[in-house]
C-alpha positions as semicolon CSV with decimal commas, in nm:
position;residue;x (nm);y (nm);z (nm)
1;M;3,691;1,105;1,993
2;S;3,367;0,895;1,902
3;A;3,315;0,673;1,661
4;P;3,105;0,851;1,372
5;V;2,752;0,690;1,381
6;A;2,523;0,499;1,028
7;V;2,196;0,381;1,020
8;I;2,101;0,142;0,764
9;S;1,755;0,064;0,714
10;G;1,680;-0,303;0,615
11;G;1,989;-0,403;0,809
12;A;1,940;-0,713;0,844
13;G;1,890;-0,852;0,475
14;G;2,217;-0,947;0,294
15;L;2,347;-0,654;0,132
16;G;2,252;-0,446;0,476
17;Q;2,422;-0,679;0,699
18;A;2,736;-0,695;0,452
19;V;2,737;-0,266;0,472
20;S;2,740;-0,280;0,789
21;A;3,037;-0,547;0,870
22;A;3,214;-0,337;0,622
23;L;3,137;0,029;0,850
24;R;3,210;-0,155;1,195
25;A;3,555;-0,314;1,043
26;E;3,638;0,086;0,981
27;G;3,529;0,186;1,330
28;W;3,203;0,302;1,282
29;R;2,898;0,258;1,522
30;V;2,616;0,106;1,313
31;V;2,234;0,081;1,452
32;I;2,065;-0,130;1,213
33;L;1,654;-0,049;1,099
34;D;1,464;-0,376;1,002
35;R;1,114;-0,567;1,028
36;D;1,206;-0,874;1,069
37;L;1,557;-0,934;1,333
38;A;1,573;-1,318;1,277
39;A;1,817;-1,305;1,020
40;L;2,020;-1,056;1,166
41;I;2,363;-1,180;1,326
42;D;2,491;-0,985;1,645
43;A;2,823;-0,838;1,668
44;P;3,009;-0,577;1,872
45;G;2,906;-0,199;1,764
46;Q;2,590;-0,283;1,626
47;Q;2,253;-0,201;1,750
48;A;1,910;-0,340;1,601
49;I;1,605;-0,199;1,657
50;A;1,243;-0,404;1,498
51;C;1,089;-0,126;1,350
52;D;0,794;-0,161;1,049
53;L;0,907;0,136;0,828
54;T;0,573;0,186;0,692
55;D;0,415;0,249;0,973
56;P;0,431;0,608;1,091
57;A;0,426;0,571;1,486
58;Q;0,669;0,314;1,466
59;L;0,944;0,475;1,220
60;A;0,865;0,754;1,442
61;S;0,956;0,594;1,811
62;A;1,268;0,420;1,646
63;C;1,435;0,737;1,472
64;A;1,344;0,895;1,830
65;Q;1,496;0,597;2,033
66;I;1,802;0,666;1,829
67;L;1,886;1,013;1,810
68;S;1,852;0,949;2,196
69;D;2,091;0,676;2,253
70;H;2,302;0,848;1,967
71;P;2,329;1,236;1,961
72;R;2,536;1,246;1,650
73;I;2,443;1,068;1,347
74;D;2,700;1,088;1,026
75;L;2,517;0,830;0,788
76;V;2,212;0,734;0,684
77;I;2,165;0,455;0,419
78;Y;1,825;0,373;0,263
79;N;1,832;0,062;0,158
80;A;1,546;-0,123;0,279
81;G;1,346;-0,179;-0,034
82;V;1,149;-0,507;-0,223
83;T;1,079;-0,566;-0,547
84;Q;0,778;-0,672;-0,787
85;I;0,833;-0,885;-1,064
86;G;0,517;-0,927;-1,378
87;P;0,368;-0,759;-1,644
88;F;0,163;-0,451;-1,559
89;E;-0,115;-0,555;-1,705
90;A;-0,136;-0,852;-1,344
91;L;-0,002;-0,568;-1,115
92;S;-0,273;-0,453;-0,857
93;E;-0,299;-0,062;-0,749
94;P;-0,240;-0,236;-0,372
95;A;0,091;-0,383;-0,495
96;H;0,141;-0,125;-0,705
97;R;0,139;0,138;-0,396
98;K;0,291;-0,110;-0,125
99;V;0,639;-0,097;-0,316
100;F;0,608;0,248;-0,310
101;E;0,593;0,295;0,046
102;I;0,841;0,063;0,123
103;N;1,089;0,144;-0,125
104;Y;0,994;0,538;-0,174
105;F;0,781;0,689;0,105
106;A;0,906;0,532;0,425
107;A;1,283;0,669;0,264
108;V;1,138;1,017;0,265
109;A;1,000;1,008;0,604
110;M;1,365;0,823;0,760
111;A;1,522;1,152;0,530
112;R;1,245;1,389;0,738
113;A;1,352;1,247;1,076
114;F;1,746;1,242;1,019
115;L;1,730;1,544;0,833
116;I;1,831;1,814;1,110
117;P;2,100;1,587;1,281
118;L;2,287;1,517;0,965
119;R;2,306;1,902;0,910
120;A;2,438;1,918;1,280
121;S;2,696;1,682;1,212
122;Q;2,765;1,769;0,851
123;G;2,712;1,399;0,761
124;T;2,576;1,188;0,431
125;H;2,279;1,087;0,326
126;L;2,303;0,739;0,125
127;A;2,023;0,615;-0,084
128;I;2,047;0,228;-0,224
129;S;1,896;0,290;-0,525
130;S;1,928;0,033;-0,844
131;V;2,034;0,020;-1,211
132;A;1,597;0,084;-1,204
133;G;1,666;0,390;-1,091
134;F;1,806;0,544;-1,382
135;S;1,637;0,291;-1,645
136;P;1,373;0,032;-1,737
137;L;1,410;-0,264;-1,635
138;Y;1,150;-0,544;-1,776
139;H;0,858;-0,660;-1,550
140;R;0,961;-0,390;-1,304
141;T;0,739;-0,100;-1,386
142;A;0,669;-0,100;-1,016
143;Y;0,971;-0,150;-0,914
144;A;1,143;0,079;-1,165
145;A;0,864;0,321;-1,103
146;S;1,000;0,352;-0,765
147;K;1,399;0,417;-0,783
148;H;1,296;0,640;-1,002
149;A;1,142;0,854;-0,743
150;L;1,414;0,756;-0,475
151;E;1,612;0,915;-0,722
152;G;1,482;1,199;-0,813
153;F;1,454;1,274;-0,417
154;F;1,765;1,225;-0,296
155;A;1,951;1,455;-0,614
156;S;1,675;1,725;-0,598
157;L;1,722;1,729;-0,196
158;R;2,096;1,709;-0,280
159;S;2,018;2,091;-0,421
160;E;1,888;2,188;-0,064
161;E;2,106;2,066;0,160
162;T;2,455;2,148;-0,009
163;R;2,435;2,480;0,162
164;H;2,457;2,322;0,511
165;G;2,726;2,117;0,402
166;V;2,551;1,799;0,408
167;R;2,661;1,529;0,141
168;I;2,321;1,291;-0,069
169;Q;2,474;0,997;-0,248
170;I;2,298;0,734;-0,487
171;A;2,437;0,376;-0,490
172;A;2,257;0,193;-0,766
173;P;2,347;-0,183;-0,752
174;S;2,315;-0,420;-1,074
175;F;2,191;-0,763;-0,937
176;V;2,294;-0,851;-0,575
177;A;2,246;-1,195;-0,461
178;T;2,101;-1,102;-0,118
179;N;1,833;-1,390;-0,092
180;P;1,938;-1,663;-0,385
181;G;1,773;-1,981;-0,387
182;R;1,456;-1,801;-0,283
183;A;1,291;-1,678;-0,560
184;A;0,897;-1,740;-0,449
185;R;0,747;-1,444;-0,459
186;H;0,383;-1,309;-0,350
187;A;0,106;-1,329;-0,535
188;D;0,083;-0,990;-0,615
189;G;0,477;-1,013;-0,742
190;I;0,583;-0,859;-0,441
191;A;0,961;-1,057;-0,380
192;R;1,250;-1,049;-0,187
193;P;1,514;-0,790;-0,335
194;G;1,817;-1,008;-0,511
195;S;1,584;-1,319;-0,550
196;A;1,503;-1,292;-0,915
197;T;1,583;-1,585;-1,136
198;D;1,622;-1,364;-1,468
199;G;1,922;-1,140;-1,323
200;V;2,232;-1,114;-1,510
201;D;2,579;-1,184;-1,381
202;Y;2,488;-1,127;-0,990
203;M;2,727;-1,036;-0,731
204;T;2,769;-1,098;-0,352
205;P;2,673;-0,906;-0,109
206;E;2,995;-0,780;0,015
207;T;3,132;-0,785;-0,279
208;A;2,866;-0,485;-0,368
209;A;2,928;-0,329;0,023
210;R;3,327;-0,305;-0,078
211;M;3,208;-0,094;-0,396
212;I;2,932;0,086;-0,169
213;L;3,210;0,193;0,075
214;H;3,470;0,275;-0,211
215;G;3,208;0,514;-0,376
216;L;3,127;0,637;0,008
217;K;3,494;0,743;0,069
218;S;3,489;0,885;-0,341
219;K;3,233;1,173;-0,246
220;A;3,025;1,001;-0,592
221;P;2,737;1,188;-0,632
222;M;2,646;0,809;-0,820
223;I;2,765;0,491;-0,734
224;P;2,727;0,291;-1,029
225;V;2,806;-0,090;-0,822
226;G;2,879;-0,345;-1,019
227;R;3,014;-0,422;-1,392
228;I;2,664;-0,431;-1,496
229;A;2,558;-0,092;-1,327
230;R;2,867;0,110;-1,489
231;L;2,808;-0,032;-1,855
232;S;2,429;0,008;-1,778
233;W;2,519;0,348;-1,675
234;Y;2,708;0,530;-1,924
235;L;2,533;0,322;-2,200
236;H;2,224;0,464;-2,140
237;R;2,346;0,785;-2,096
238;L;2,496;0,731;-2,466
239;S;2,195;0,553;-2,616
240;P;1,886;0,496;-2,367
241;R;1,701;0,350;-2,704
242;L;2,031;0,084;-2,749
243;F;2,011;0,029;-2,384
244;Q;1,652;-0,092;-2,425
245;R;1,669;-0,317;-2,662
246;L;1,978;-0,520;-2,543
247;M;1,794;-0,508;-2,190
248;E;1,495;-0,681;-2,367
249;R;1,709;-0,908;-2,548
250;R;1,848;-1,038;-2,287
251;I;1,633;-1,013;-1,958
252;G;1,329;-0,978;-2,204
253;T;1,357;-1,319;-2,323
254;T;1,432;-1,480;-1,991
255;D;1,114;-1,671;-1,791
256;A;1,128;-1,474;-1,509
257;G;0,813;-1,728;-1,377
């Protein structure tokens, strides 16, 4: 029997590489899509394709190549993303739209490309969201909105795909140190994920990857990743107002730069 195949968008980043390594350790073959592959470490069982996910032609070409190379796809992980840090009053319309193009619309386009292949394999869509996908997060209006949209899309798609035997899961990490020491961001506030200085209780990409794979195997619809994510998930469901007060007290008083 051939090894199962996973596709990871944003796979050259810290979390993407950690998830790839964890999957390959369990016998998976992995295809990575990323705009910049410079940081990617070559590894057996791993294929890398350079692709700007926000360019429809590039994405269509990359997906066609993947399906040509791997007729069966068992898992697609929507991991590509950026953060945007700063007050809404300073958020430009182009920056807001760019966050959505990367975090939301690129994932939707990929889901469309792999919809039928995952039905054929009765595979899994795994969306990497964030605590900001189910709760508010200070100075992250565009980021939180994009992750809320991502969760809404995949949770709704779940209702359509269940009858095809397809599983849809959402992983919501708290702060993952994927780019420690690289907190510099563009003038529009867009920055690499995992680089902010106002995070709480950072975990390593390897720790987050282990938790994500554990949740994947358990078939949990929602996978809060990390201590803060689990506490946030339960507290926000119990008392959204209390969660917001505590979040503002911890993050809102921190100078995010």
